[in-house]
C-alpha positions, 0 to 999 in steps of 0.5 A: 217704061222709060229707063230711070223711071219706076212704076211709081212715077209712069202712074197718071198722077193728079194735080195734088200733091200730098204729105205725111211721115214715114210710120216705118223710120218718121221720114217726110214723105211726098206724092201725088195722088193717082187718079184711081186714088192711092198715093205711093211712096217709096223712102227714101231713107228706109227703102220702105214704100207707102201706098195710101188710100185716100177712103173718105174725108174721115177715112185713110188706108195705110199700107206699109211694105219693107225693102226688097229682101227683108221682113217684116218682125211683128211686135 
């Protein structure tokens, strides 16, 4: 891995840029789709990592992981 780059940056990407809002804080997120169909983005505001997988035309899966050292609060 190149110094200063993250694992997210090193993945091979396709040409399509996708954007959505962070489910945690509402910040606008933008990322490129990798060759396996997933988009991994780290939010600049809350530092949560969002993983979006396009399953089909009508089905998107979102996984949100809190920043390291924090826990998810189930409400």
